[in-house]
C-alpha positions as CSV (number, residue, x, y, z in Angstrom):
1,M,0.0,-6.5,18.0
2,K,-2.9,-6.0,15.7
3,C,-4.0,-3.5,13.2
4,C,-7.5,-3.6,11.6
5,E,-9.4,-2.6,8.5
6,N,-10.2,0.8,10.1
7,C,-6.7,1.7,9.9
8,F,-6.8,1.8,6.0
9,N,-8.4,3.5,3.3
10,D,-7.0,1.1,0.7
11,V,-9.9,-0.9,-0.7
12,D,-7.2,-4.0,-1.6
13,I,-6.0,-4.0,1.9
14,K,-9.4,-3.8,3.8
15,A,-10.5,-6.5,1.6
16,R,-7.4,-8.9,2.5
17,I,-8.0,-8.1,6.4
18,R,-11.7,-9.1,5.9
19,D,-10.8,-12.2,4.3
20,I,-8.7,-13.3,7.1
21,D,-11.9,-13.4,9.1
22,E,-10.4,-12.8,12.4
23,R,-11.8,-10.1,15.0
24,G,-9.9,-8.3,17.7
25,D,-8.9,-5.0,19.2
26,C,-6.8,-2.7,17.2
27,D,-3.5,-1.3,18.8
28,F,-3.3,1.6,16.4
29,C,-6.8,3.1,15.8
30,H,-8.2,1.3,18.8
31,S,-11.3,0.0,17.2
32,K,-12.8,-2.8,19.2
33,N,-13.9,-6.3,18.0
34,V,-13.2,-5.5,14.3
35,Y,-11.8,-7.4,11.4
36,S,-7.9,-7.3,12.2
37,L,-4.6,-8.5,11.1
38,D,-2.3,-10.2,13.6
39,I,1.1,-8.4,12.7
40,K,3.2,-11.4,14.2
41,K,1.4,-13.9,12.0
42,A,1.9,-11.7,8.8
43,I,5.7,-11.6,9.6
44,N,5.9,-15.2,10.0
45,N,3.8,-16.6,7.4
46,E,3.9,-15.2,3.8
47,N,0.4,-16.9,3.0
48,Y,-1.3,-14.8,5.7
49,A,-3.1,-11.9,4.2
50,E,-1.8,-12.8,0.7
51,N,1.6,-11.7,1.8
52,I,0.7,-8.3,2.9
53,I,4.3,-7.8,4.2
54,F,5.8,-8.2,0.7
55,D,3.6,-5.8,-0.8
56,F,4.4,-3.1,1.9
57,E,8.0,-3.8,1.7
58,G,7.7,-2.9,-2.1
59,L,6.7,0.6,-1.2
60,L,10.0,1.2,0.5
61,N,11.6,0.8,-2.9
62,L,9.7,4.0,-4.0
63,Y,11.6,6.3,-1.7
64,I,15.2,7.4,-1.1
65,V,16.7,9.1,2.0
66,Y,17.1,12.8,1.2
67,D,20.8,13.4,2.0
68,L,22.1,16.9,0.9
69,N,25.5,16.0,1.9
70,K,25.7,13.6,-0.8
71,S,24.2,15.5,-3.6
72,P,23.8,19.3,-3.3
73,A,21.8,19.3,-6.4
74,L,18.9,17.6,-4.5
75,E,18.4,21.0,-2.6
76,K,15.8,22.0,-5.4
77,L,13.6,19.1,-3.9
78,D,13.6,20.4,-0.3
79,D,9.8,20.9,-0.4
80,E,9.3,17.4,-1.6
81,S,11.1,15.9,1.2
82,H,9.1,14.4,4.3
83,K,9.3,11.5,6.5
84,L,8.3,8.1,5.2
85,A,4.8,8.3,7.2
86,D,4.3,11.8,6.1
87,Q,4.8,10.8,2.4
88,L,2.3,7.9,2.6
89,F,-0.2,10.1,4.3
90,N,-0.1,12.8,1.9
91,N,0.7,11.3,-1.4
92,T,-1.4,7.8,-1.2
93,N,-4.9,6.8,0.0
94,I,-3.4,3.9,1.9
95,F,-3.9,4.7,5.4
96,N,-6.9,6.0,7.6
97,L,-4.5,7.0,10.4
98,P,-2.5,10.3,11.4
99,S,1.1,10.3,10.5
100,N,2.5,9.1,13.9
101,E,0.4,6.2,14.0
102,I,1.3,5.4,10.4
103,S,4.8,5.5,11.5
104,K,4.2,3.0,14.3
105,L,2.5,0.7,12.2
106,L,5.0,0.5,9.6
107,K,7.8,0.0,12.1
108,E,5.9,-3.0,13.6
109,L,4.6,-4.4,10.2
110,L,8.0,-4.1,8.4
111,H,10.1,-4.8,11.5
112,R,12.8,-6.7,9.6
113,K,13.2,-3.7,7.4
114,Y,13.2,-1.3,10.1
115,I,16.1,-3.1,11.8
116,E,18.1,-3.1,8.6
117,N,17.5,0.5,7.7
118,K,16.3,2.7,10.4
119,E,17.1,5.8,8.4
120,L,14.5,5.3,5.9
121,F,11.8,5.2,8.5
122,N,13.0,8.1,10.6
123,S,14.7,10.5,8.1
124,L,13.5,12.7,5.4
125,V,12.8,10.9,2.1
126,I,11.8,11.7,-1.4
127,P,10.1,9.7,-4.1
128,R,12.7,8.2,-6.3
129,Y,10.8,9.2,-9.6
130,L,11.7,12.9,-8.7
131,L,15.3,12.2,-9.7
132,N,14.3,11.0,-13.2
133,D,12.9,13.6,-15.5
134,N,12.5,11.1,-18.4
135,L,10.6,8.8,-16.1
136,M,8.2,11.5,-15.2
137,K,7.9,12.7,-18.8
138,N,7.0,8.9,-20.0
139,N,4.9,7.9,-17.1
140,G,3.2,11.1,-15.9
141,I,-0.3,11.6,-17.2
142,F,0.8,15.2,-18.2
143,K,4.4,14.4,-18.8
144,G,5.6,15.7,-15.5
145,K,3.4,18.6,-15.5
146,T,0.5,19.4,-13.1
147,W,-3.2,19.4,-13.5
148,E,-3.3,23.2,-13.4
149,S,-0.8,23.1,-16.2
150,F,-3.0,20.9,-18.2
151,E,-6.1,23.1,-17.4
152,R,-4.3,26.3,-18.7
153,D,-3.1,24.5,-21.9
154,I,-6.6,22.9,-23.0
155,K,-8.4,26.1,-22.2
156,Y,-6.1,28.8,-23.7
157,N,-3.6,27.2,-25.8
158,N,-4.4,24.0,-27.5
159,R,-8.1,23.1,-27.2
160,F,-8.3,20.2,-29.7
161,H,-5.0,18.7,-30.1
162,S,-3.3,18.8,-26.8
163,T,0.3,17.3,-26.9
164,M,0.8,17.4,-23.1
165,T,-1.3,14.3,-22.4
166,N,0.0,10.7,-22.1
167,E,-3.4,9.3,-23.1
168,N,-2.4,5.7,-22.7
169,I,-1.5,6.4,-19.2
170,L,-4.6,8.2,-18.3
171,M,-6.7,5.4,-20.0
172,E,-5.0,2.8,-17.8
173,F,-6.4,4.5,-14.7
174,F,-9.7,4.8,-16.3
175,E,-9.8,1.0,-17.2
176,A,-9.0,0.2,-13.5
177,T,-12.4,2.0,-12.6
178,T,-14.7,0.2,-15.0
179,V,-17.8,-0.9,-13.8
180,S,-20.9,-2.8,-15.2
181,L,-24.4,-1.4,-14.9
182,P,-26.9,-4.2,-15.1
183,V,-30.2,-4.1,-17.3
184,G,-33.2,-2.8,-15.4
185,S,-31.2,0.1,-13.2
186,E,-33.5,3.0,-12.8
187,F,-32.3,6.7,-13.1
188,Y,-34.1,10.1,-13.3
189,R,-33.7,13.2,-15.5
190,A,-35.1,16.4,-14.5
191,R,-35.8,19.6,-16.5
192,I,-37.3,23.1,-15.7
193,S,-40.1,24.1,-18.0
194,N,-39.5,27.5,-19.8
195,N,-43.2,28.3,-20.3
196,G,-44.9,27.0,-17.0
197,D,-46.3,23.9,-18.5
198,P,-45.4,20.3,-17.8
199,I,-42.7,19.2,-20.3
200,P,-43.9,16.0,-22.4
201,G,-42.0,12.8,-22.3
202,Y,-40.6,13.1,-25.9
203,A,-38.6,16.2,-24.8
204,M,-37.0,14.5,-21.7
205,G,-34.4,12.8,-23.4
206,A,-30.7,14.1,-24.4
207,A,-30.8,17.5,-25.8
208,P,-30.7,17.4,-29.6
209,L,-27.4,17.6,-31.5
210,G,-26.5,21.2,-32.3
211,I,-28.7,22.7,-29.5
212,A,-27.1,21.1,-26.4
213,G,-25.3,23.4,-24.2
214,P,-22.1,22.9,-22.6
215,G,-22.0,20.4,-19.9
216,R,-19.3,18.9,-17.4
217,L,-18.9,15.9,-19.8
218,N,-20.2,17.3,-23.2
219,A,-19.1,20.0,-25.4
220,S,-21.5,22.6,-26.8
221,G,-23.8,20.9,-29.5
222,I,-23.1,17.3,-28.4
223,G,-26.1,15.8,-26.8
224,Y,-25.6,13.1,-24.0
225,L,-28.1,11.8,-21.6
226,Y,-27.4,12.9,-18.1
227,L,-29.2,10.8,-15.5
228,C,-29.3,10.7,-11.7
229,E,-30.0,7.8,-9.0
230,R,-32.5,10.1,-7.1
231,Y,-35.3,12.3,-8.4
232,D,-34.9,14.8,-5.8
233,V,-31.3,15.2,-6.4
234,A,-32.0,15.4,-10.0
235,I,-34.4,18.4,-9.3
236,A,-31.5,20.1,-7.1
237,E,-28.9,19.6,-9.9
238,I,-30.8,21.5,-12.6
239,K,-30.5,24.5,-10.2
240,S,-34.3,25.2,-10.0
241,S,-35.6,28.3,-8.4
242,L,-38.8,29.1,-6.2
243,N,-42.0,28.4,-8.1
244,D,-40.2,26.7,-10.9
245,L,-42.1,23.8,-12.6
246,C,-39.9,20.8,-12.9
247,T,-40.7,17.7,-14.9
248,V,-38.9,14.4,-13.9
249,A,-38.7,11.4,-16.3
250,K,-37.6,7.9,-15.2
251,F,-35.5,5.8,-17.2
252,K,-34.7,2.1,-17.0
253,I,-31.3,0.8,-18.6
254,S,-32.2,-1.4,-21.4
255,S,-28.9,-3.3,-21.9
256,E,-25.7,-4.1,-19.8
257,L,-23.6,-1.0,-19.7
258,N,-19.8,-0.7,-19.7
259,L,-19.1,2.5,-17.6
260,V,-15.8,4.4,-16.6
261,D,-16.5,5.1,-12.8
262,L,-15.0,8.5,-12.1
263,S,-16.2,8.2,-8.6
264,Q,-13.4,5.8,-7.9
265,I,-10.6,7.7,-9.6
266,N,-9.0,8.8,-6.5
267,K,-9.8,5.7,-4.5
268,L,-7.8,3.2,-6.6
269,S,-5.3,0.9,-4.7
270,I,-1.7,1.4,-5.4
271,F,-1.2,-2.4,-4.6
272,Q,-3.6,-3.2,-7.9
273,F,-0.9,-1.7,-10.1
274,D,2.4,-3.4,-11.2
275,N,3.9,0.0,-11.8
276,K,3.4,1.5,-8.5
277,E,5.8,4.3,-9.3
278,Q,3.5,5.3,-12.1
279,Y,0.7,5.6,-9.6
280,L,2.5,7.5,-7.0
281,M,3.8,10.2,-9.5
282,N,0.1,10.7,-10.7
283,Y,-1.7,10.5,-7.4
284,E,-2.2,14.2,-7.1
285,I,-3.5,14.6,-10.6
286,L,-6.2,11.9,-10.0
287,N,-7.2,13.8,-7.0
288,K,-7.4,17.1,-9.0
289,L,-9.5,15.3,-11.5
290,D,-11.9,14.0,-8.7
291,Y,-12.2,17.5,-7.5
292,S,-12.9,19.1,-11.0
293,M,-15.9,16.4,-11.4
294,R,-17.3,17.3,-7.9
295,R,-16.8,20.9,-8.1
296,L,-20.2,22.9,-7.9
297,S,-21.0,25.1,-11.0
298,S,-23.2,28.1,-10.9
299,N,-25.4,29.2,-13.8
300,Q,-22.9,31.9,-14.7
301,R,-20.1,29.3,-15.2
302,S,-18.4,30.0,-18.5
303,E,-18.2,27.4,-21.2
304,I,-14.5,27.6,-21.0
305,E,-14.6,26.0,-17.5
306,Y,-16.0,22.8,-18.8
307,V,-13.2,22.3,-21.3
308,P,-10.8,20.0,-19.1
309,T,-13.6,17.5,-18.2
310,E,-15.0,17.6,-21.8
311,F,-11.7,16.5,-22.9
312,I,-11.6,13.6,-20.4
313,S,-15.1,12.7,-21.5
314,D,-14.0,12.5,-25.1
315,L,-11.1,10.3,-24.4
316,I,-13.1,7.9,-22.5
317,K,-15.8,7.9,-25.3
318,Y,-13.5,6.2,-27.7
319,M,-11.9,3.9,-25.3
320,Q,-12.3,0.2,-25.9
321,I,-11.9,-2.4,-22.8
322,D,-11.9,-6.0,-23.5
323,G,-12.9,-5.2,-27.0
324,K,-16.0,-3.3,-25.8
325,K,-16.6,0.3,-26.1
326,V,-17.3,2.4,-23.1
327,D,-21.0,3.3,-22.9
328,G,-20.6,6.3,-20.6
329,I,-19.3,7.7,-17.4
330,K,-20.5,7.4,-13.8
331,Y,-19.6,10.1,-11.2
332,I,-20.5,11.7,-8.1
333,S,-23.3,14.1,-7.8
334,T,-22.2,17.6,-7.1
335,I,-25.1,18.0,-4.8
336,D,-25.1,14.9,-2.7
337,D,-21.7,12.7,-2.0
338,E,-23.9,9.5,-1.6
339,T,-25.6,9.8,-5.1
340,R,-24.3,8.8,-8.4
341,D,-24.9,10.2,-11.8
342,I,-24.2,8.7,-15.1
343,V,-23.8,10.3,-18.6
344,L,-24.6,8.0,-21.6
345,F,-23.2,8.7,-24.7
346,D,-25.8,7.1,-26.6
347,E,-29.4,7.9,-25.1
348,N,-30.8,4.7,-26.7
349,K,-29.1,2.5,-23.9
350,A,-31.9,3.9,-21.5
351,I,-35.8,3.6,-22.1
352,Q,-38.1,6.4,-20.6
353,L,-40.9,4.9,-18.6
354,K,-43.8,6.8,-20.0
355,D,-46.3,6.2,-17.2
356,E,-43.4,7.4,-14.6
357,L,-43.5,11.2,-16.0
358,L,-44.1,13.7,-13.1
359,T,-44.1,17.4,-12.7
360,Y,-43.2,19.2,-9.4
361,Q,-43.3,22.9,-8.4
362,V,-40.5,24.2,-6.2
363,K,-42.2,25.6,-3.1
364,K,-39.3,25.8,-0.7
365,I,-35.6,26.2,-0.9
366,S,-33.2,25.6,2.0
367,Y,-29.8,27.4,2.2
368,T,-26.5,26.0,3.9
369,N,-24.2,28.3,5.3
370,L,-20.6,27.0,4.1
371,K,-18.5,29.8,5.8
372,K,-18.6,32.9,7.3
373,V,-18.1,36.1,5.0
374,H,-16.1,38.8,6.5
């Protein structure tokens, strides 16, 4: 039997299957003539697909069969018990298959383990880390608490000296997303004119210190340079209205940048981490962080709503990776999922192209009906 790259979301597994450089028809997602993995070869040859069998067998060690007869104390974890395929579907980004097909694929790929322990594949299981409070406290980003608990704490309890964050754990995940941005990369910044006149180039940089309003990644008074890959998306992001005059400046990156790419924070591969249990217990938090970065904001959004992601930004600002400071953050535009924005902590890392300053007047606005209101 064969599975293929389309069966997976995991970037590491997809890359390994492509590297095999074999094409075929998939028995699980039914894609035709795609990069595929021959399961029989994988079972019989540990070098095939860089020992993909070994890595998937390692996932089994993260779970334990949920047996109330052996330990009635487990009853409090009843809501966390699911079949193995469902656990991997809900709490990892490994597969691009429904749970029933994941189950079939696991039983084929891990056939030897399935013969040894069918109960692990067919019965309800729970993640092992749930049985160890100290493990969650030491390895959880928020010491075993949720993203929602962190939001409440940072907004209403301990704004500047949060004690509920394992910062070193969080920075491990940030480091795994680090990317370089080459010299010459081009981005745009848009602003709405307050007086109906085009905005001069000297006023198109980061907002001055003390004047800058609160943003998704900067606290009030701290001026960072927000840039966008596309000029039209940059205009949409500033929430311009009909007849507004918008000036757009073009910037070119003047030196190679070291960025934390938050657009990848929920796409990290579990297989790239030695401590897979740590990944597993923090997976939901990484997804909540991703959601917070992509959540649309209105002009009426209160300053306090930005506090959690401002905290994240401050943490990244003072990171060092391989002895180098981080220059900024890359993230998904809230307007367009295919567009990337960046925020630079030092605006001097980008040069404004003086002859590329353009002014537009908004003449048309389109609307999208997201859902029916009753």
